[in-house]
Each structure stands twice: as structure tokens, then as C-alpha cells.
Residue, then its C-alpha position, 0 to 999 in steps of 0.5 A: k745402299t740408298a742415297y737421297e737428296i733434299y732440294q729446298c726452295d726459296w718459298s719467297s720466290d717464284v722459282c718453285s713452290s715446294d721441296l723435293l726429296s729424291v731417293n736413288g738405290a744401288d745394288p751391292a755391285g754399285n749399280t744405281d737405278p737410272t730412274p730414281e724416285s722423287v716426291q715434292f712436299a711442303v711443310p706447313e707454317n707454324i701459327t704463332s701469335r703475340s696477341a693477348k687474345w690468344t694463348t700459346l701452349k707448348s706440346s711436342s706433338y704440334i708443329g714448332g712445339d706449340y699451338i695457339t688457342t682462344r675462345t674470344k670472338g674477333a681474335s685474329v692472327r695473320v699468317p704470311a703466304d704468297n703465290y699459293r693454290d693449295l691451302r690447308l689449315l691444321a686445327s683441332t676439330g670436334p663437337k665443342y669447337g668454334m668457327v673461323q673465317l679466313i680473310f685474304p687480301s682480295g676475294k671473299p672470306i672463307t668460313i670454316d666450321l671446326y665442328r665435327k661429331k668426333t674430336t680430332r686434335h690434328d685435323i687437316i682441313v683442305i680449304q683449296d687444292r692445287f687446282s684452285q685459283l692462284r692467291t697472293g698475300g697472307v691469310t688472316i684467320k679470325v674467330i667468328s664464334a663466341d665462347k667456343p675453343v679454337i685451337l690452331d697449329g699450322l697453315l700450309a700454303h703452297 
């Protein structure tokens, strides 16, 4: 027998920065494990845009059932985020893909080249890890290449 609980946090507050899954097992006599397992996790934010420079395409294999794509240099999308260290971009990468720049309210922009030798539809690009400097404010993702596809699915900021 297994019991589990999921504790959801308010992502807009400083109370916690992720969700917690706790699992506790019990034997047939009802004796429970005194040290249940737990793991913290976070769910990426679905990237959406209403701008004419981006096209939204539906696909059940993407976060929120869709992704956005463009070939337009200068196209940008803003993703809300606050009080985060760990930052990861979910995007398609491969030999034909372009480049984006992540722009923050303060600090230098970070350029991400989506070029890879092999195509990966659901690549997770680690921009900064949980030991990085704390950032506040949203992230603007701007396309800096021309005539090369950029496909964005999600952004994890926690």
C-alpha cells in the first residue's frame, strides 16, 4: 500500500520555490515507513505569444499542448518569473535552428545558440543552475538570428 501527498507552493511568494511529492509505504499489517521519501520538483511555464511575429502550433507532446515558432529576427516574448536561481529553456535544437538572447531586468543578456549537430525536439538548455545568483523579474526571449527557425516550448525558473 502506498500513500502520497503533493504540496503545491505559491510561486508568487517567497514561501517556497517548488512543489513537494512525499510518498509513504505501508506493509499489509498497516505499519508505515517512519522515513517516507520525498522529492521537490518544479513545472516549467508554458511559453505563449499573441504577437504576429510568432506562430502557435498545437501538439500534445509539448507543455500546455502547444509551442511557438518564428524565423523573424527581433521577435520577442516575455515570460513571467520571480525569485529564481535555476533557469532552463525548453526548445528545439539542431543544425538548422537559430539563436536567442535572454534579457533580464538587470544584468547582462545571455545568448543561446540553438545549433546542435543532432536535432532534438525537446531539448532542455540549462542557462543557470540552483547555485547561481538569485534573479528577480521576468525573462524576455528575443530572436537574434535571421531566417532560421526558433521553436520554444517552456521556461523553468525556480
